C-alpha positions, -999 to 999 in steps of 0.1 A, spaced: -186 -148 -153 -153 -133 -142 -157 -96 -134 -138 -67 -118 -148 -51 -86 -149 -13 -86 -156 1 -52 -147 38 -48 -134 47 -14 -114 74 3 -91 73 32 -104 67 67 -136 88 70 -152 77 38 -137 43 32 -166 21 22 -172 -16 23 -171 -39 -6 -200 -39 -30 -202 -77 -26 -226 -88 1 -208 -119 11 -186 -148 3 -185 -145 -34 -160 -162 -56 -147 -135 -79 -116 -132 -99 -99 -107 -122 -102 -106 -160 -88 -132 -183 -53 -143 -173 -59 -139 -135 -36 -165 -119 -49 -193 -99 -37 -194 -63 -41 -217 -33 -52 -189 -10 -87 -194 3 -93 -157 -1 -74 -128 -17 -79 -92 -26 -62 -66 -48 -67 -30 -37 -57 3 -54 -43 24 -25 -42 55 -47 -78 56 -56 -89 35 -25 -108 11 -48 -111 -27 -44 -100 -40 -78 -102 -78 -78 -107 -106 -53 -118 -141 -45 -139 -148 -13 -128 -112 -4 -156 -105 20 -157 -140 36 -148 -136 73 -121 -159 86 -93 -160 111 -64 -137 101 -36 -147 125 -10 -119 130 -25 -96 104 -44 -85 135 -13 -66 145 -20 -41 117 -50 -28 135 -31 -30 168 -4 -7 154 -31 16 138 -50 19 171 -18 26 191 -7 53 167 -41 69 167 -42 70 206 -6 84 206 -17 113 184 -49 119 204 -31 120 238 1 136 225 23 107 237 60 110 230 68 76 215 106 80 222 103 88 258 72 69 269 82 35 283 62 3 282 71 -24 307 66 -60 297 42 -79 321 44 -115 329 12 -121 308 28 -105 278 61 -124 282 44 -157 287 24 -157 254 31 -185 229 38 -182 192 60 -158 174 80 -136 199 103 -106 201 120 -125 230 109 -100 255 111 -108 292 91 -98 322 103 -65 335 118 -53 302 112 -16 295 110 -4 259 100 29 243 68 28 223 89 33 192 109 2 200 79 -18 209 62 -11 177 92 -25 159 91 -55 182 55 -62 172 56 -55 134 90 -69 124 94 -103 142 56 -103 147 61 -105 185 29 -116 203 46 -104 235 50 -69 221 15 -67 208 1 -77 242 23 -51 260 11 -24 236 -25 -33 243 -19 -32 281 -2 2 279 -26 20 256 -56 4 272 -47 21 304 -40 54 285 -75 53 272 -89 52 307 -66 76 325 -60 101 297 -25 106 310 9 89 312 1 57 332 23 39 357 38 5 346 10 -17 334 4 -51 350 -33 -57 347 -48 -76 318 -81 -58 319 -68 -29 300 -63 -52 270 -100 -55 267 -103 -17 266 -78 -16 239 -95 -43 219 -127 -24 222 -109 6 206 -97 -16 178 -133 -26 170 -143 10 172 -117 19 146 -128 -10 124 -163 5 124 -151 39 115 -131 24 86 -163 6 75 -146 -28 79 -181 -45 82 -168 -81 82 -142 -76 109 -144 -84 146 -113 -83 169 -110 -104 200 -73 -100 208 -44 -77 199 -20 -103 186 -40 -127 164 -34 -160 182 -59 -187 173 -93 -175 183 -126 -182 163 -139 -148 174 -110 -129 160 -119 -126 123 -117 -103 93 -117 -106 55 -93 -99 26 -112 -68 15 -113 -53 49 -76 -60 56 -66 -45 22 -85 -14 30 -69 -11 65 -34 -18 51 -39 10 25 -49 34 53 -19 24 74 6 26 46 -6 62 42 6 69 78 44 78 76 51 63 110 36 30 101 51 28 66 86 37 79 85 7 103 72 -20 81 96 -13 52 126 -20 74 145 -53 70 160 -51 105 159 -31 137 182 -31 167 178 -14 201 189 -16 237 164 -31 261 166 -23 298 156 -53 320 142 -53 355 177 -52 370 185 -20 351 209 -39 328 208 -34 291 210 -59 263 207 -55 225 178 -69 207 179 -75 169 146 -80 151 143 -91 115 112 -85 93 93 -117 86 82 -103 53 105 -119 26 89 -98 -2 108 -67 9 137 -79 -12 114 -82 -43 103 -46 -46 75 -46 -20 74 -21 9 53 -37 36 30 -49 53 26 -79 75 28 -117 77 7 -141 98 2 -178 104 -17 -200 128 -31 -236 123 -66 -224 119 -60 -193 98 -32 -208 77 -4 -188 61 -15 -152 55 2 -121 40 -8 -84 35 17 -68 11 22 -33 -4 37 -26 -38 45 8 -51 62 15 -85 56 34 -117 26 53 -103 9 21 -90 1 17 -53 -13 -17 -47 -23 -36 -16 -25 -74 -20 -39 -97 7 -39 -135 7 -55 -156 34 -52 -193 41 -25 -202 16 -15 -239 11 20 -234 26 40 -205 41 61 -204 9 30 -202 -13 23 -167 2 54 -152 -14 49 -167 -49 12 -161 -50 14 -124 -40 41 -119 -67 19 -136 -93 -11 -115 -83 10 -83 -84 23 -91 -118 -12 -98 -130 -24 -64 -116 5 -45 -130 -1 -59 -165 -38 -52 -163 -34 -17 -150 -5 -5 -171 -14 20 -199 -6 12 -235 31 19 -242 40 49 -263 44 43 -300 81 39 -312 100 69 -324 92 80 -359 119 75 -385 139 106 -397 122 124 -426 126 156 -445 111 189 -433 73 186 -435 54 203 -463 17 211 -461 9 175 -471 33 158 -447 23 179 -418 -13 167 -422 -1 130 -425 20 135 -393 -10 149 -375 -33 122 -386 -8 94 -376 -3 108 -341 -41 114 -336 -47 77 -343 -21 65 -318 -38 43 -291 -19 64 -264 -35 96 -275 -69 100 -259 -72 138 -260 -66 164 -287 -30 167 -298 -10 199 -298 23 208 -315 46 229 -295 76 247 -311 111 239 -298 141 259 -311 164 228 -311 141 198 -316 115 213 -339 80 203 -327 72 180 -298 40 160 -298 23 160 -264 -8 143 -252 -25 161 -224 -46 143 -199 -62 156 -167 -48 130 -144 -18 115 -161 2 135 -188 18 113 -214 46 128 -233 55 111 -265 91 110 -277 104 141 -296 106 140 -333 141 137 -347 160 168 -355 153 164 -392 116 168 -385 118 205 -378 87 223 -390 102 258 -385 135 265 -402 164 279 -381 165 316 -381 195 331 -400 214 360 -385 200 394 -394 166 379 -405 134 382 -385 116 349 -375 90 335 -399 61 345 -377 35 340 -403 45 305 -410 47 296 -373 13 311 -365 -4 294 -394 10 260 -385 1 263 -348 -34 275 -357 -39 246 -382 -24 219 -360 -38 229 -327 -74 229 -341 
């Protein structure tokens, strides 16, 4: 039976794991679209609740979605050690420059600020940038100070250990990192639910969110000969032009095409993760379909249409008006009528979390007649009406 997952969580310290113990095949309610992804998850980033998913806790390779945790760990270390990301420089080692796969086209000896390097990793999905970041911050974790230019690969292991430590703190129970870039590695695994939870936390970090929403980033890179060249990096996330605001793409032969995406509009804040799609293009279409499904499923009932103009209410028509509004599907709490000198009465539905304001009644629906010059307001009529209608 198709059912909805409801796992209450909170950011970072109290983020909890999925209620599903492993490898289930779950979907959303009726109408949930079929997708080619081996696993997917839809996560409410406002409430930190896992909403729907399929094989959402099944561990598998995640390709460059690994870089989400790489960025998260680097930002946390920067904050802990008070590193100035604009002035601190990372030099690209030969190990970083020689990595295969997606690249930011960095060369051995290039020196970039931490700020620039984060863009080089998150926009074009540079494996070279991810490795250079791991080297740099791995040494920072050991020295607790601004280190010399990093050349040793052993600091990468220290950084990866910190990534796994952060995964435990975030209760990512089906996640194990073995490298900072996501190149093919059977020991580098996570699941859709864990990645959605991590992406929600990261999108709550202004620095991270500012980077991943960019379509393009340009900077000057200083090479080993002290010469500068301009680098232009373009975001691999094609959904940025379709109303999404992040997060990260990934693809390897073993992981398949993957995508973690963030959608925020009309009060909704969704994270959608798909892993192992049929083709790279399937990622874009399937995330959009899952988003449309979630938006439709989560959107509240629309307000009833405006009432037609009618004469000033008498005792009988006022009670009919009150009864009609009270039966509206959008009205879930007691209704109050509030006087307005120009528009008569406004009908308001008050809710604790989300106040819904229904359209004002037309001008002809005034319950209190306009005051004539030299005459006092009809206080008795107003008070009686308020007392009757508010109770």
